[in-house]
C-alpha positions as CSV (number, residue, x, y, z in Angstrom):
1,Q,-17.5,-79.0,41.7
2,V,-14.4,-78.4,39.6
3,Q,-11.9,-81.2,39.4
4,L,-8.7,-81.6,37.5
5,V,-7.4,-85.2,37.8
6,E,-3.9,-86.0,36.6
7,S,-2.6,-89.4,35.8
8,G,0.3,-91.0,34.0
9,G,3.2,-90.1,36.2
10,G,5.7,-92.7,37.5
11,L,9.3,-93.8,37.5
12,V,11.1,-93.8,34.2
13,Q,14.7,-94.2,33.2
14,P,16.6,-91.3,31.6
15,G,15.8,-91.2,27.9
16,G,12.4,-92.7,28.5
17,S,8.9,-91.3,27.8
18,L,5.7,-90.7,29.8
19,R,2.3,-89.3,28.8
20,L,0.5,-87.3,31.4
21,S,-3.3,-86.9,31.2
22,C,-5.6,-84.4,33.0
23,V,-9.3,-84.9,32.9
24,A,-11.4,-81.9,33.8
25,S,-14.9,-81.9,35.2
26,G,-17.2,-79.2,36.4
27,I,-16.0,-76.6,33.9
28,A,-16.8,-75.7,30.3
29,F,-13.5,-77.1,29.1
30,S,-13.6,-75.5,25.7
31,I,-13.3,-71.9,27.1
32,Y,-10.3,-72.8,29.3
33,A,-6.7,-72.4,28.4
34,M,-4.9,-75.4,29.8
35,G,-1.4,-75.9,31.0
36,W,1.1,-78.1,32.8
37,Y,3.4,-76.8,35.5
38,R,5.9,-78.7,37.7
39,Q,7.5,-78.3,41.0
40,A,10.7,-80.0,42.0
41,P,11.7,-80.4,45.7
42,G,13.0,-77.1,47.1
43,K,12.1,-75.2,43.9
44,Q,9.3,-72.9,42.8
45,R,6.5,-74.1,40.6
46,E,7.3,-73.5,37.0
47,L,5.6,-73.5,33.7
48,V,6.1,-76.5,31.4
49,A,3.6,-75.9,28.6
50,T,0.3,-74.2,27.8
51,I,-2.3,-74.6,25.1
52,T,-5.0,-72.2,24.2
53,R,-8.6,-73.0,23.3
54,A,-7.7,-72.9,19.6
55,G,-4.7,-75.2,20.2
56,S,-1.8,-72.8,20.1
57,T,1.0,-74.0,22.3
58,N,3.8,-72.5,24.3
59,Y,6.7,-74.3,26.0
60,A,9.3,-73.5,28.5
61,D,12.8,-73.7,27.1
62,S,13.5,-76.8,29.2
63,G,10.9,-78.9,27.4
64,K,11.1,-77.5,23.8
65,G,11.7,-80.3,21.3
66,R,11.0,-83.0,23.9
67,F,7.5,-82.2,25.3
68,T,4.2,-81.9,23.4
69,I,1.0,-80.6,24.9
70,S,-2.3,-81.4,23.3
71,R,-6.0,-81.3,24.2
72,D,-9.1,-83.2,23.3
73,N,-12.1,-80.9,23.9
74,A,-14.5,-83.8,23.4
75,K,-12.9,-85.7,26.2
76,N,-12.3,-82.7,28.5
77,T,-8.7,-83.8,28.6
78,V,-5.2,-82.2,28.2
79,Y,-2.1,-84.3,27.6
80,L,1.6,-83.9,28.0
81,Q,3.8,-86.2,26.0
82,M,7.3,-86.2,27.5
83,N,10.1,-87.8,25.5
84,S,13.9,-88.0,26.2
85,L,13.3,-87.5,29.9
86,K,16.2,-86.3,32.0
87,P,16.7,-86.6,35.8
88,E,16.2,-82.8,36.0
89,D,12.6,-83.4,34.8
90,T,11.9,-85.1,38.1
91,A,9.0,-83.1,39.8
92,V,5.4,-83.1,40.7
93,Y,3.5,-82.1,37.5
94,Y,0.3,-80.1,37.9
95,C,-2.5,-79.5,35.5
96,H,-3.8,-75.9,35.3
97,A,-7.0,-74.5,33.8
98,R,-7.7,-70.8,33.3
99,N,-11.0,-69.4,32.2
100,V,-10.1,-67.0,29.4
101,L,-13.2,-64.8,30.1
102,S,-13.0,-64.4,33.9
103,N,-9.3,-65.4,34.5
104,R,-10.5,-67.7,37.3
105,D,-8.2,-70.7,37.5
106,Y,-7.9,-74.2,39.0
107,W,-5.2,-76.6,39.8
108,G,-5.0,-80.4,39.9
109,Q,-3.5,-82.3,42.8
110,G,-0.4,-83.2,40.8
111,T,1.3,-86.4,39.6
112,Q,4.8,-87.4,40.5
113,V,7.3,-87.9,37.7
114,T,10.7,-89.4,38.7
115,V,13.4,-89.9,36.1
116,S,16.2,-92.1,37.5
117,S,18.2,-95.1,36.6
């Protein structure tokens, strides 16, 4: 059974930082491209950042310079370090895994990030 379990969300003041983690089980983690997406109330789910098997990264413009995605294949874990958080970063953040061979993908249940004073 495939599971992606996110953690690390919460309430933070503007300008603060959070580190999200996503632990994957039931998949051969090293052959999956991983990513973080987010969905704010009333909005569509959008890309935040992705990381390939080799560690190449891609960011949405909204997070460039503030967010850093990384992965630890030994721990089956992908991280999203978020700095200089803004109220508009408030959303549910979802972990995503895509098998680069079959294109089959999986989603986590999401973790809430709220940026507010």
